[in-house]
C-alpha positions, 0 to 999 in steps of 0.5 A: 479402502473404498472399494465397496460402492465404487464402480470399476471402469476402464478409464476410471478417474477420481472425481470426489474428495474421497476418491482422490484421497483413496488414489493418494493413498494408493500412490503413497503405497505403490508409486515409484516417485520419491514424493507425491504431488497432492494437487488433484486432492487439493483441487477436489477440496477447492483449497487456495494454495496461495492462502495459508490456513489453520492446520487444526481447523483443517484437521477437524473439518476433514475428519468430519467430512471423511466420517460423513462420507464413509458412513454411507458405505455398506462395509461396516469396517469402512463405515466406522473406521474414523470412529474406531481410529480417532474417536474417544468419549468424555463427559461433562460432570456437574456435582451440586454442592448442596445435595451431591446430585451428579449430572453427566453430559456425554460427548465424543471427541476426535482431538483434545484442545490443550491450553499452553499458556502458563505451562511448560509440560504436556502433562500440565496442559492435560491436567488443566483440561481436566481440572475442576471448575467452581460454579458460584455467584452469578454462575451458579448451577440450577439443580433439578433435585433442589429446584434452585440455583446452587453452588456446584463443581464441573469437570471433564472425565475421560471415559474412553480413548481412541487408538490414535490420540490427537493433541492440539496445542492452542498456540494461536490466541486472540489478543484483545489489545490488537484485535488480532490473533498472535502466536505463543512461542513458548516451550512445551515439553512432551515425552515419546511415551505418554501414559494416559491411565492417571487421567481416565475414569476407568482404570486397568486398561491399556492406556500407554501411547507412543509418539507417532507424529509432530506437526511444526509451525515455523514462524513467529506470526499467526498469519504466516509461517510454514508447516513441517511434519515429523512422522514415525514409521510404525514398522521400522520405528524410523522418523521422517521429516516431511518439508513439502517435496523434501523428505529426510530420514532422521539418523539413528531412529530418533526424532530431531526437532532442534534444527527447526527450533533454531531456525526461528530466533525467539524475541522472548530470549527464553532459553530452551529447557533441558530435555531428558532422554525420550523427551522433547521441548519445542516452541513450534510444536502445534499438533501431537499424534500419539498411537496406542502402544501394542505388542504387535507391529501394525500391518501397513501393507493393504491390497490396492484395488485393481482399478486403482492399481491401474492408475498407479501403474499408469502414473509409474509408466509416465514417471519412467518415461520422464526418467528416460527422457531426462536421462536422454537429455542429460546424455545429449547435454553431456555429448554437447558439453564434450563437443564444446569442450573439444572446440574450446580446447582446440581454439583456446591456444590460438586465441591470443593475437601475437604479431599476426593480424588481429580483430576485436570481439565482445568479451561478454560473447567470449565468456558465454562461448566458454560457458558450456551450459548455454548454447552459443549465439551469433557474435554481436559487436553493435554495442561497441560502435560509435556514431560513425559505425566504428569501434568506440575508444571507451569500449576497448575495455569490454572487447578482447583482441583475438587472432584473425585465425580464431576470428575466421573460425568464430564467424564461420561457425556462429556468424554475426558481426560487424567484424572489427579489424585493426583499422576499426578504431574510430580516429574522430572519437579518439581526437574528441576524447583527447580534447575533452580529457585535456579540458577536464585536466585544465579546468582547475587551472583555468578556474584559478586564472579566471578568478584572478582575472575577475579581481582586476578592474576592466579598463575602457570598452574592452570588457564583456557582460557576463551573468553573475549566476553564470560566473558563480557556477561556471566551473560546474556548468563546464564540468557537466557540459564536458560530461554530457559531451562525453556521454553523447559520444558514447550513446550517440549511435542509435544502434547502441543497446538496441534503443534510441531516445524518442522525440519527447525525451530528446526535446526535454533533454534539449530544454534542460540543456538550454536552461543550463547554458552559460550566460543565458541568465542575462538574456531578456525574453526578446533574446537581447541583453537584459536591462537589469545591471544587478544581474550581470557584471563586466569581465576582462577580454582575457577572462572572456576568452578563457570562458569561451573555450568551455562555452563557445556557443554562449551569447556574447555581449561587449560592454558597448552593447546596448540593452534591449530597446523593447524591454526599455519601452516595457519598463517605462510602461510598467512604471507608468502603470504602477503609478496609475495603479497607486493613484487608482488604489488611493482614490478608491481607498479614500472613497470607500474607507469603511469597506476597506477597513471592514468597519461599521458594516451592516448586518441582516440579522440586526437590521440598521434603523436608519435605512430600509435598503441594503445592497449586496456584492460578493465577498470575493469581489471585496477581498480581491479589491482589498488585495489590490488596494493594499498592494497596487503594484503587485495586483491588477485593478478590480474593474467589475463587481461580478455579482453574476456569481451570486445569481443562477443562469435564470438571473434569480438569486441563489440564497434565501434571507435566512441563509444569508444571515447564517451559513451563506453570510460568508459569501456576501458583503452588505453595502450601505446605499451611500457606498453603493453610489460610490461603487457604481461610479468606480466599478462596472456593475453587471447586476444590482442585488438589493434587500428592501425592508417593508413594514406591514403597517396597519396589517400587522405593525410588529411584522416586517418583510424583506424583499430581494431584487432579483427574487429567489430561484427555488429550482436552482437553490434546490439544485445548489443544495443537492450539489453541495450535499453530493460533493460532501458525500464524494470527497477524497483525502479530506480532514476529519477530527477525532476527540477521545472522551473520558467522563464526557470530557474531551482529552488527548492521550499525549503518548499515542502516536499519530498516523495520517495527521493533517493540519487544518491550516493547509486544508482547502476550503470546502462547500458546506451543505446545510439545506434550508428546506423551507422558505422564510415567511418574512422573505417574500419572494416569488417566481413571478409571472414569467415561465423560466427555461429549464437548464440541463444538469451539465450546464448547471454543474458548469455554472456551479464551478463559478460559485464562490466556495464556502469555507468550512475550515475547522479551527483545530484545538488542543487534544484533537487528532486530525485524520485523512479519510475518503467518503468510500472508506468503511467505518472499520478502516477508520477504526484501524486509523483511530487505533494507530492514533489513539492506541484503542483497539477497534472493538473497544471504540465507541464512535459518535457524530452529532449524537448519532452512534456509528456502529455499522463497520461495513458502511462507508463514511459518506453514507454515515454522514461523516463530511469533511471537517467533521468532529467524531467523538471517541469513547473507549470501553476500557483503558489499556495500560501498556502498548510497548509491545503492541507494534511487535504483534500488531498486524492489519489483516484482511477478514478471515474467511477460513475454509468458506467456499471449499469442499470441506464445508460441502457436507 
C-alpha cells in the first residue's frame, strides 16, 4: 500500500507508524499465525497498554495521523485513500426568519457522533443529529442582510456520504453531580441494512449501507471495561468475533451479540427489547461501521511488496520453527510420560507393605511421583522429624508405609532421605504426647475437684498462697500451656519446614510465656511474696498438689511464708511520703489561695491601680502545681518555678508586652508582689521575670511605659515566630473545619455523610503563629550595651522544644464538618473530601478562608494559608436535589491525559 516512497533494503525493519501499520496489514493477509500480535505497532504509537483509552478518540486521532502521513505520498490513489473511504461532507445551514437569507458553512467529517440519551433506535439518533435548532433571545443570529440580530433556525444537511460510514454512539457522558464521566447502559436498536437516502440533501444516489463491524464496550463504568470487535468478511459474508487473541467464527453467517449483552448485568433492570429479523439491540455497542452496498464483492487480495513479503516469510519461518520445537517438546513430554507410566505401573503393585519389612515415605512426595506432568524431585522426609531426629508421632498421618523393596528402588533412582525404617518412630515423643493427652482428658475432672477443695476452709498452717487472678483462669492457663508444649514438640526441630525462630522472636515468646505463668501474679518486683493480701488467697494442700501437676514450675508460697521485707520498708516510706505530700500541699494551698482558685488575678490589658510591679511565671508551672495540690498522693511536688522556658538561650524574654496581652497570655501567669514573696519561700526560683509600670510624669502625663526584666530578645523572638509559621505549614493529619454557607448563613446538611471526621476534643494543642512584626512603643525594651552571642539553628530548634505549646483548640459548633488534612495536600484533594462530606461536586464548590478565595486546585493547603483549626467557608453554586444514586457512579479518578505524549499527537 505504501510502496511508493519506501526504500527496499535487504535488512528492512519498519520504523515509522505507517511502516508498522503496513507490515501489520501484510501479516494479516499472508501470515500463518492464528492471530497477529500488534506490539510493534503499539510501541511505535507510544501507547501504554496498562492504561485504558477511549476507542472513539483513538479512531479520530489515528485517522488524522494517517491522512496527514499519506498526503505526502506521490501516488494519488495512496494520497487520497483516507478521504475516498471515510470522508463525507455536511453543511451547517442557518436561515434568517426575517429575510429568509440562507448561510452555509461546509465541513468535512470522518464519523458522525450520535447522542443516544432518550432514544431507542439508531434512526432516531440520526434524526436528532440533523434536527432543526431555533436561535432566539440571547442566542439570536446576526444576519448580514438585515444587519441586525434576528431569530433564525440552524440545522445540519448531509451533502455527501463516504464509502465507509462510521457512527459513534456517545455512551460516555459527563455527570455534573459527580464531576466524572459515566456510561449510559441503555439499549439501542440498529439494523444490518441502513438506508441513508432520507437523510441526505441530494436524492437519487446510492445510499444503502450494510453493517460491517460493531465495537462492543463491556463494563458498566466509563473508566474500566473491555473492548470486543465483531467484523464481517466482505467476501464470504461471515461474522467473526475478535476478543484479544481469541478469534471466533459466528455460526450461520449471523451477527450474535447476545452473549456479550448477558455477561454484564444491568443495574437499571431494563428488559432487552425484542428485535426483528435483520436488527440488533445492544446496550454495549459503542461504534458501528457501515459499508456502502454494491453489487460487486470487493477484492481484498492485494499484492504485498517484495520487501514486506520477505518480512512476512521470515516471521512465518520463525513460527514454523516454533511449531516444530513445540511438537518436539510435546513428543518428549509424551515419551517421558510413557516411561513414567511404565515405572508407576511396575512399582504400584509392590508399594503396599505386608508382612515384609517396611519404611515411611512422605505422602506428598508419593503424590508428586504419581503426577506425570512434573519431574520427580529427591525424597525429603525432614518435615516429619522431631527434635530427636526421629519420626514424630503426629506426622504419621502425612506419611505412607511402603515396602522396603519399593523404598530401595525409590532411593536408588531419586535419592534423598533420611530413610525412616520401622524403628524410626520416636519413643520419647510418644511418651510425652501420651502425658499431654492424659492431662488434657483429666483437666475437666481436676477443675471440678479443685473448685470443691477451694470451698473448704484451710486449717492450720497447711495452706499455700495462690494469686486470685491465677485461680480464676488456671484451667485456661493449663490448656494453653499444654497446647504450647504440644506445639513445641512439633516445631522444636530446627530442620522442620526449613526455618528456625530468630533470637528476637524467641525472646518475645519467652516474655509472653513468663507473663502468663501461673501464680506469678503475687510476686513482688523482688521475686518474693507480695504484701497485698487482697490479690491472693489460701488454698489447701490437696488443691495445691492438683495445681502443681499442671504448673510444676510455679512459685510456691506456704502460708507461714513472710512477705517481702524490702516491699514492707518501701510501703512504710511511701506512707510517710504521702503524709508529707499532703502536708506540703495543704501548706502551699493555704499560702496561695487565690492562685489555686484562680480568683482575683491581675491583667496586663487592664493594669491594676494598686501596684506598679507584676511578676510572671509560666502557666505550665501553675497548672502542674494545681494538679499536685488537688491530688498530692498521686503527683510529685513542684520544686522549681521553671521560668527558663519563657527565656531564650541569651536570657532574654521571648514575648512582647502586646503579645502577652493577646495570644501569648495563655502561656504566662501574672503574680501579685505579695504572692511572689510567698513563691520565693516555697519554690526554687531560677529566673525572676517582672513587668514594671512607669508613669511619664512631666513629659507626657497621659503616657505610660511598661518595662520588662529581663528585656526582650528581638533575634530569638523573630526566630520563634518563624518556627511557629514553619510548623503550621508542615503539619500532617491536622483538623480543619468546613462551614456550608447558604444566603451568607452557616448551615449544616444533616443528611450528608461525613468522611475523615475528627473531633477537636481529641486534637493535640498546636502552636499558633500570629507575628507581631513591630515593637510596642509603650514596652521600652532594648538590647542593652552587651553584644549577644549567636546561636545555631539546630540549638535554637532544640531549645524550642522546651517552650510551652500554645493551645489553638477550636470549639466545634453545630453545623460544622471536621476534616483531617495535611499541609502538602492539594486544594483539589480537599474538594474531593468536601464532596464526600457535603455532597457538593468539586466544580460547584466556592471556598474561602478569612475572606480570601481559594481557587488554585493545584496549590497545597500550606501555601494557601490553611493551618490547623482553620475554618473554611463553603458556598455551593447550586443545590443538588438527589444523591441517592451518587455512590453508584462516583469514582475518584486520576486526571485524564488521553493520548498526550503518544505518537498519535506527533503530527
